[in-house]
C-alpha positions in Angstrom: -6.5 1.1 -17.3 -9.8 -0.4 -18.4 -12.8 1.8 -17.6 -14.6 -1.2 -16.0 -11.6 -2.0 -13.7 -12.3 -1.0 -10.1 -10.0 -0.8 -7.1 -10.7 -4.4 -6.0 -9.6 -5.5 -9.5 -6.4 -3.5 -9.2 -5.7 -5.1 -5.8 -6.4 -8.5 -7.2 -3.8 -7.8 -9.9 -1.3 -7.0 -7.2 -1.7 -10.5 -5.8 -0.9 -11.9 -9.2 2.1 -9.6 -9.8 3.4 -10.3 -6.3 2.4 -13.9 -5.4 3.8 -13.4 -1.8 1.1 -10.8 -1.1 -1.1 -11.8 1.8 -3.3 -8.7 2.2 -3.7 -5.3 0.5 -5.5 -2.0 1.2 -6.0 1.4 -0.3 -6.4 4.0 2.4 -7.0 7.7 2.2 -4.3 10.0 3.7 -6.9 10.8 6.4 -6.9 7.1 7.4 -10.2 6.1 5.9 -10.4 2.7 4.2 -11.2 2.9 0.5 -10.7 -0.7 -0.7 -9.1 -3.8 0.7 -8.5 -7.5 0.3 -7.8 -8.7 3.9 -7.8 -12.1 5.6 -11.1 -12.7 7.5 -9.5 -12.0 10.9 -8.4 -8.5 10.0 -10.6 -5.5 10.6 -10.6 -3.0 7.7 -11.0 0.1 10.0 -8.3 -1.0 12.4 -6.0 -1.8 9.4 -6.6 1.7 7.9 -5.9 3.4 11.3 -2.5 1.6 11.5 -1.7 2.5 7.9 -2.5 6.1 8.7 -0.2 6.0 11.7 2.6 4.6 9.5 2.0 7.3 6.9 2.0 10.1 9.4 5.3 9.1 10.9 6.9 8.5 7.5 5.7 11.9 6.3 7.1 13.6 9.4 10.4 11.8 9.2 11.0 12.5 5.5 10.2 16.2 6.0 12.2 16.6 9.3 15.3 14.9 7.8 15.0 16.9 4.6 14.3 14.0 2.3 11.3 15.5 0.4 7.8 14.1 0.2 6.9 10.6 1.3 7.1 7.9 -1.4 7.3 4.6 0.4 8.1 2.8 3.7 8.5 -0.8 4.5 8.7 -2.7 7.7 10.4 -6.0 8.1 9.1 -8.4 10.6 10.3 -11.9 11.5 7.6 -13.5 9.2 7.3 -10.9 6.4 7.0 -7.3 5.3 4.5 -4.4 5.4 4.8 -2.0 2.5 3.1 1.4 2.4 3.5 3.4 -0.8 2.0 6.7 -2.1 -0.8 6.2 -4.6 -1.2 9.7 -5.8 -1.7 12.7 -3.4 -4.9 11.4 -1.7 -4.2 7.7 -0.9 -1.6 5.1 -0.1 -1.4 1.4 -1.0 -0.4 -0.8 1.9 0.2 -4.5 1.5 1.8 -7.4 3.4 3.9 -10.2 2.1 5.7 -13.3 3.3 9.4 -13.0 4.0 10.3 -14.9 0.8 10.6 -11.9 -1.6 13.2 -9.8 -3.4 12.8 -6.2 -2.2 13.9 -4.5 -5.4 11.4 -6.5 -7.5 8.6 -5.7 -5.0 9.0 -2.0 -5.4 9.3 -2.3 -9.2 6.1 -4.4 -9.4 4.1 -2.4 -6.9 4.7 1.0 -8.6 2.4 0.4 -11.5 -0.3 -0.6 -9.1 0.1 2.7 -7.2 -0.1 4.6 -10.5 -3.3 2.8 -11.4 -4.8 3.6 -8.0 -3.8 7.2 -8.3 -5.4 7.5 -11.8 -8.6 5.7 -10.6 -9.0 8.1 -7.7 -8.6 11.3 -9.8 
């Protein structure tokens, strides 16, 4: 990762890697917004709170069902997907896409983005 690269640049790269991306955010595990690229009608704080709720439920479910530590969760809606993935131990990457995607490729393409975010936040 280039020393001059910031979180917004990393998120912009995600939009290039996954053209179906509509919005993206990095949120702390406490639910605080760190960086985001959102449509004008979306509120960053509200978005972060929803992501924190998703994270909380996903962590609880993986632990209760004996599946280890949280890595990722995705939600499929009629018009697209919401992905939330661990980005190190202190944050998550959450992004929305259209419905016209191949799931396996999404996870493969988003993983390096999560790794860059984790490294940046260290």
